[in-house]
C-alpha positions as CSV (number, residue, x, y, z in Angstrom):
1,M,63.3,24.1,-34.1
2,I,62.2,21.0,-35.9
3,I,58.6,22.0,-35.4
4,E,59.4,25.4,-37.0
5,C,61.1,23.7,-40.0
6,L,58.2,21.4,-40.6
7,I,55.6,24.1,-40.3
8,T,57.6,26.2,-42.8
9,K,57.8,23.3,-45.2
10,C,54.1,22.7,-44.9
11,E,53.3,26.4,-45.6
12,I,55.6,26.4,-48.6
13,G,54.4,23.1,-50.0
14,F,50.7,23.7,-49.4
15,G,50.5,27.4,-49.9
16,W,48.4,26.9,-53.0
17,L,45.6,25.3,-50.9
18,K,43.8,28.7,-51.1
19,H,43.4,28.2,-54.9
20,Y,40.6,25.9,-55.9
21,K,42.5,24.1,-58.7
22,Y,45.2,22.9,-56.3
23,L,42.7,22.0,-53.6
24,Q,41.1,19.8,-56.3
25,L,44.6,18.3,-57.0
26,I,45.0,17.5,-53.4
27,L,41.7,15.7,-53.2
28,I,42.6,13.6,-56.2
29,N,46.0,12.6,-55.1
30,M,46.3,12.3,-51.4
31,K,49.1,9.7,-51.4
32,T,52.0,12.1,-51.0
33,I,50.2,14.1,-48.3
34,K,49.4,11.1,-46.3
35,Y,53.0,10.0,-46.4
36,F,54.1,13.5,-45.3
37,F,51.9,13.5,-42.2
38,R,52.7,9.8,-41.4
39,T,56.4,10.7,-41.4
40,W,55.9,14.0,-39.5
41,I,53.8,12.5,-36.7
42,K,56.1,9.6,-36.3
43,S,59.2,11.8,-36.0
44,S,57.5,14.3,-33.8
45,K,56.5,11.6,-31.3
46,N,59.9,10.1,-31.1
47,L,62.0,13.2,-31.0
48,N,59.9,15.1,-28.4
49,I,60.5,18.2,-30.5
50,N,58.1,20.5,-28.6
51,S,60.9,21.0,-26.0
52,T,63.1,22.9,-28.5
53,A,60.7,25.0,-30.5
54,S,61.9,28.1,-28.6
55,N,65.2,29.2,-27.2
56,L,63.8,31.5,-24.5
57,N,65.0,29.3,-21.6
58,N,67.4,26.8,-23.2
59,D,71.1,26.4,-23.8
60,I,71.2,25.8,-27.6
61,W,74.2,25.6,-29.9
62,Y,75.2,24.7,-33.4
63,I,77.7,21.8,-32.8
64,N,79.8,19.7,-35.2
65,E,79.7,15.9,-35.5
66,K,82.0,15.5,-32.6
67,G,79.9,17.6,-30.3
68,K,82.1,20.7,-30.2
69,K,80.2,23.9,-29.7
70,I,80.6,26.2,-32.7
71,I,77.8,28.9,-32.6
72,Q,75.6,29.7,-29.6
73,V,72.0,30.2,-30.6
74,K,70.8,33.5,-29.1
75,Y,67.6,33.6,-31.1
76,N,64.1,32.4,-30.4
77,V,64.3,30.0,-33.4
78,A,67.1,28.7,-35.5
79,Y,67.1,26.5,-38.6
80,P,69.7,24.1,-40.2
81,F,72.3,25.6,-42.5
82,K,71.6,25.5,-46.2
83,G,74.0,27.0,-48.8
84,G,76.3,28.3,-46.0
85,L,73.6,30.3,-44.3
86,A,71.0,29.6,-41.6
87,K,67.6,31.3,-41.1
88,V,67.0,32.7,-37.6
89,E,64.1,34.4,-35.9
90,Q,63.8,36.8,-33.0
91,N,60.6,38.5,-31.8
92,G,58.8,37.7,-35.1
93,K,61.6,39.1,-37.3
94,Y,63.8,36.9,-39.6
95,G,67.3,37.1,-41.0
96,F,70.3,34.9,-41.8
97,I,73.6,34.1,-40.1
98,N,76.8,32.6,-41.5
99,K,78.9,29.7,-40.0
100,K,80.7,32.2,-37.9
101,G,77.5,33.3,-36.3
102,K,77.5,36.7,-38.0
103,E,74.2,38.2,-39.0
104,V,74.7,38.7,-42.8
105,V,71.1,39.5,-43.4
106,P,69.6,41.6,-40.5
107,L,66.5,40.4,-38.7
108,M,64.1,42.8,-40.2
109,Y,61.7,40.7,-42.3
110,S,58.4,39.2,-41.4
111,H,59.2,36.1,-43.4
112,V,62.1,34.7,-45.3
113,E,62.7,31.5,-47.2
114,D,65.9,29.6,-47.8
115,F,67.9,30.7,-50.8
116,C,66.9,29.1,-54.0
117,E,68.9,29.8,-57.2
118,S,70.9,32.4,-55.2
119,L,67.9,34.5,-54.1
120,S,65.7,34.4,-51.0
121,K,62.0,35.5,-51.0
122,V,61.4,38.0,-48.2
123,M,58.3,39.8,-46.8
124,L,58.3,43.3,-45.4
125,N,55.2,45.4,-44.7
126,R,53.1,42.7,-46.2
127,K,54.9,42.9,-49.6
128,Y,57.3,40.4,-51.1
129,G,60.6,40.8,-52.9
130,Y,64.0,39.1,-53.2
131,I,67.4,39.5,-51.6
132,N,70.9,38.0,-52.3
133,K,73.2,36.3,-49.7
134,E,74.7,39.7,-48.8
135,G,71.3,41.0,-47.8
136,K,71.0,43.3,-50.8
137,V,67.5,43.8,-52.2
138,I,67.8,42.5,-55.8
139,I,64.1,42.6,-56.8
140,P,62.0,45.3,-55.2
141,I,59.7,44.4,-52.3
142,K,56.4,45.3,-54.1
143,Y,54.5,42.1,-54.8
144,D,51.3,40.9,-53.1
145,D,52.6,37.4,-53.2
146,A,55.7,35.7,-54.5
147,Y,57.3,32.2,-54.7
148,S,60.9,30.9,-54.8
149,F,62.7,30.8,-58.1
150,S,62.5,27.7,-60.2
151,E,64.3,27.2,-63.5
152,G,65.2,30.8,-63.6
153,L,61.7,32.2,-63.1
154,A,59.6,33.1,-60.1
155,M,55.9,33.3,-59.8
156,V,54.6,36.6,-58.4
157,M,51.2,38.1,-57.8
158,I,49.9,41.7,-58.2
159,E,46.3,42.5,-57.5
160,D,45.2,38.9,-57.5
161,K,46.8,38.1,-60.9
162,F,49.9,35.9,-61.4
163,G,52.8,36.2,-63.7
164,Y,56.5,35.4,-63.8
165,I,59.7,37.4,-63.4
166,N,63.4,36.6,-64.1
167,K,66.3,37.2,-61.7
168,G,66.7,40.7,-63.0
169,G,63.2,41.5,-61.8
170,Q,61.8,41.8,-65.4
171,E,58.3,40.6,-65.9
172,V,58.8,38.1,-68.7
173,I,55.3,36.6,-68.5
174,P,52.6,39.2,-67.6
175,T,50.5,39.0,-64.5
176,V,47.3,38.0,-66.2
177,Y,46.6,34.5,-64.7
178,D,43.9,33.8,-62.0
179,D,46.1,31.0,-60.7
180,A,49.5,29.5,-61.5
181,R,52.3,27.2,-60.4
182,S,56.1,27.4,-60.5
183,F,58.0,26.1,-63.5
184,K,59.0,22.5,-63.6
185,D,60.5,20.5,-66.4
186,G,60.3,23.7,-68.6
187,L,56.5,24.2,-68.2
188,A,54.1,25.8,-65.7
189,E,50.4,25.2,-65.2
190,V,48.2,28.3,-65.2
191,M,44.5,29.2,-65.1
192,I,42.4,31.9,-66.7
193,N,38.6,32.1,-66.4
194,G,38.5,28.5,-65.0
195,K,40.5,27.1,-67.9
196,N,43.8,25.3,-67.0
197,F,46.7,24.9,-69.4
198,Y,50.5,24.7,-69.6
199,I,52.8,27.5,-70.8
200,N,56.5,27.4,-71.6
201,N,59.0,29.9,-70.3
202,E,58.1,32.3,-73.1
203,G,54.5,32.3,-72.0
204,K,53.3,30.3,-75.0
205,E,50.4,27.8,-74.5
206,V,51.6,24.3,-75.1
207,Y,48.8,22.2,-73.8
208,V,45.1,23.1,-73.2
209,G,42.8,20.5,-71.8
210,D,40.9,19.1,-68.9
211,G,42.0,16.5,-66.5
212,L,45.4,17.7,-65.3
213,I,46.2,16.3,-61.9
214,G,49.9,17.0,-61.6
215,F,52.8,18.8,-63.1
216,F,55.3,17.6,-65.7
217,Q,58.3,15.6,-64.4
218,E,60.7,13.8,-66.6
219,G,58.8,14.8,-69.6
220,L,55.4,13.3,-68.6
221,A,52.4,14.6,-66.6
222,P,49.5,12.5,-65.0
223,I,46.1,13.3,-66.4
224,R,42.6,12.1,-65.4
225,I,39.8,11.6,-68.0
226,D,36.5,9.9,-67.2
227,R,37.8,8.8,-63.8
228,K,40.8,7.0,-65.3
229,C,44.4,8.2,-65.2
230,G,47.2,8.1,-67.7
231,Y,50.0,10.4,-68.8
232,I,50.6,13.0,-71.5
233,N,53.8,14.3,-73.0
234,K,54.8,17.9,-73.5
235,Q,53.1,18.0,-76.9
236,G,49.8,17.2,-75.2
237,E,49.7,13.7,-76.7
238,V,48.6,10.7,-74.7
239,A,51.8,8.8,-73.9
240,I,50.3,6.2,-71.5
241,Q,46.7,5.2,-71.8
242,M,44.0,6.2,-69.3
243,K,43.4,2.9,-67.4
244,Y,44.6,3.6,-63.8
245,D,42.6,4.8,-60.8
246,D,45.4,7.0,-59.7
247,A,48.9,7.9,-61.0
248,D,51.9,9.5,-59.4
249,L,54.8,11.5,-60.9
250,F,57.7,9.8,-62.6
251,Y,60.9,9.5,-60.6
252,E,64.0,7.9,-62.0
253,G,62.0,6.8,-65.0
254,I,59.4,5.0,-62.9
255,A,55.9,5.9,-61.6
256,A,53.6,4.3,-59.1
257,V,50.0,3.7,-60.3
258,R,46.9,2.3,-58.7
259,Q,44.2,-0.2,-59.9
260,N,41.5,-1.7,-57.8
261,K,42.9,-0.1,-54.6
262,L,46.3,-1.7,-55.1
263,W,49.6,-0.1,-56.3
264,G,52.3,-1.1,-58.7
265,Y,54.9,0.5,-61.0
266,I,55.2,1.3,-64.7
267,N,58.0,2.7,-66.8
268,K,57.8,5.6,-69.4
269,E,56.7,3.2,-72.1
270,G,53.7,2.1,-69.9
271,T,55.2,-1.3,-69.2
272,E,54.2,-2.7,-65.8
273,L,57.3,-3.5,-63.8
274,T,55.3,-5.1,-61.0
275,S,51.8,-6.4,-60.6
276,M,49.2,-4.3,-58.7
277,K,49.7,-5.9,-55.3
278,Y,50.9,-3.3,-52.9
279,T,48.8,-1.4,-50.4
280,W,51.2,1.5,-50.7
281,A,54.0,2.4,-53.1
282,E,56.5,5.2,-52.6
283,S,58.5,7.0,-55.3
284,F,61.9,5.8,-56.4
285,S,65.0,7.3,-54.7
286,D,68.5,6.1,-55.1
287,G,67.3,3.4,-57.5
288,I,65.0,1.8,-54.9
289,A,61.5,2.3,-53.7
290,A,59.6,1.4,-50.5
291,V,56.5,-0.7,-50.8
292,R,53.9,-1.9,-48.2
293,L,52.4,-5.4,-48.4
294,N,50.1,-6.8,-45.6
295,D,51.0,-3.8,-43.3
296,K,54.7,-4.5,-43.6
297,W,57.3,-2.5,-45.5
298,G,60.1,-3.6,-47.8
299,F,61.9,-2.3,-50.9
300,I,62.0,-3.1,-54.6
301,N,64.6,-2.2,-57.2
302,N,64.1,-0.5,-60.6
303,E,63.4,-3.8,-62.3
304,G,60.5,-4.5,-60.0
305,Q,62.3,-7.1,-57.9
306,E,61.8,-7.2,-54.1
307,V,65.4,-6.8,-52.9
308,I,64.5,-6.3,-49.2
309,P,61.5,-8.3,-48.1
310,P,58.5,-6.6,-46.5
311,I,59.1,-7.2,-42.8
312,F,59.5,-3.7,-41.3
313,D,56.9,-1.7,-39.3
314,H,58.1,1.7,-40.6
315,I,60.7,2.9,-43.1
316,S,62.3,6.0,-44.6
317,S,63.3,6.4,-48.2
318,F,66.9,5.6,-49.1
319,R,69.2,8.6,-48.9
320,E,73.0,8.5,-49.4
321,G,72.7,4.7,-49.7
322,F,71.0,4.0,-46.4
323,A,67.4,3.9,-44.9
324,S,66.1,4.0,-41.4
325,V,63.7,1.1,-40.6
326,E,61.7,0.0,-37.6
327,L,61.4,-3.7,-36.5
328,N,59.5,-4.8,-33.4
329,G,59.6,-1.3,-31.9
330,K,63.3,-0.6,-32.4
331,Y,65.0,1.3,-35.2
332,G,68.1,0.5,-37.2
333,I,69.8,1.5,-40.4
334,I,70.3,-0.8,-43.4
335,N,71.9,-0.5,-46.8
336,K,70.4,-1.3,-50.2
337,D,71.2,-5.0,-49.8
338,G,69.3,-5.1,-46.5
339,I,72.5,-5.5,-44.5
340,K,72.4,-3.8,-41.1
341,L,74.7,-0.8,-40.6
342,T,73.5,-0.7,-37.0
343,P,71.7,-3.1,-34.7
344,F,68.0,-2.6,-34.1
345,K,68.4,-0.8,-30.8
346,Y,67.3,2.8,-31.2
347,D,64.1,4.4,-30.1
348,Y,64.2,6.4,-33.3
349,A,66.5,7.0,-36.3
350,E,66.3,9.5,-39.1
351,W,67.6,9.2,-42.7
352,F,71.1,10.3,-43.6
353,N,71.9,13.9,-44.5
354,D,75.4,15.1,-45.4
355,G,76.9,11.9,-44.1
356,Y,75.2,11.6,-40.7
357,A,71.9,10.2,-39.4
358,L,70.2,11.5,-36.2
359,V,69.3,8.8,-33.6
360,K,67.7,8.6,-30.2
361,L,68.6,5.9,-27.6
362,S,67.2,5.9,-24.0
363,N,66.7,9.7,-24.1
364,H,70.2,10.1,-25.4
365,Y,70.7,11.8,-28.7
366,G,73.4,11.6,-31.2
367,L,74.7,11.0,-34.8
368,I,75.8,8.0,-36.7
369,N,78.1,8.2,-39.7
370,R,78.0,6.0,-42.8
371,K,80.5,3.5,-41.2
372,G,78.1,3.0,-38.3
373,K,80.2,4.9,-35.8
374,E,78.1,6.5,-33.0
375,F,78.5,10.0,-31.5
376,I,75.8,9.7,-28.8
377,S,75.7,11.8,-25.6
378,S,73.4,12.2,-22.6
379,K,74.0,16.0,-22.6
380,Y,71.3,16.9,-25.1
381,D,67.6,17.3,-24.7
382,V,67.3,16.9,-28.5
383,L,69.3,17.3,-31.7
384,D,68.2,18.7,-35.0
385,M,69.0,17.4,-38.5
386,Y,72.7,17.4,-39.4
387,S,73.4,19.8,-42.3
388,E,76.6,21.2,-43.9
389,G,78.8,20.2,-41.0
390,L,76.6,21.4,-38.1
391,T,73.6,20.3,-36.1
392,I,71.5,22.2,-33.6
393,A,71.7,20.8,-30.0
394,C,69.6,21.8,-27.0
395,F,71.8,21.1,-24.0
396,K,70.3,19.8,-20.8
397,K,70.4,22.3,-17.9
398,Q,73.0,21.6,-15.3
399,L,71.6,20.9,-11.8
């Protein structure tokens, strides 16, 4: 199950690899991708997820945080609940179930995606359209390609040309572009005849120029000119000068930048919050960011101060006020002050989601709440991520 979730995320996140512009973007900014695969491989190794990729011969249930069986999984593949529904697959056909286990969207589609802005993209007979949570087709299944809604618009493709539709299915920006991306921060990057530029949600060009290496976020976008990176604003004006070797997106008003193979952080005024001394620098989350120094990980705050020293072998980002960290081969969970919520005793620990973190201890799997209370059992071969009050558990076969 976890494998299926990760593969789906990869397909969604990297679907634009087939387009040259975005292949170029990947080659320029590999930092995020390296982190994705580092996290994926680490979690795959520790959670032994291959054993639960299919339910053909396993006893699998959705259970609550106390281990009570709620919904038996009768499908080949099941996914965590999102927005009250969970995606399921049987014999290559996808649909959705609710928290009572009822199929609210029949398993008839070759592909479905989680609901985004109340609609799910579905594929039937190699064409794409959109359904609501009752399974009703809202936008006809007629597109050669389609993407999830973002900021009220969805990117669609007809005969190798991209455009945008609204939730009523109206084509508000015509399908004339050779390539395109979803809207973010009020703008979308598009391409015609090899020329890349940004448009607003009315289809008006707002920036035309070379060197774009990322989308707008928090009002700024990274740009590369003459092998140096900086940032432009939505008017196309240079907001931060081109002096860095690499530049990430802004998160919480701060971006990671690289000079001479080392990373540091700047704010939106271009002021450097740290020196360029880190071998890796993650994006800010919950007011804190993970950094690597001399092959060890620690955390800094949004003033550039190291609040948790770089002593850990592996880390996760902070979520819900806590992070999973590894020290000397064992995992534990810490808060933003570096105080241990749990001892370093676990073979693996995930980040928090909806109040619980997944842990593994001596081939036993369970959950930990934000007070550090454990719910660990030897009954499970593996658990999936806790989401919306339920997690997927593969029970060990009784001898």
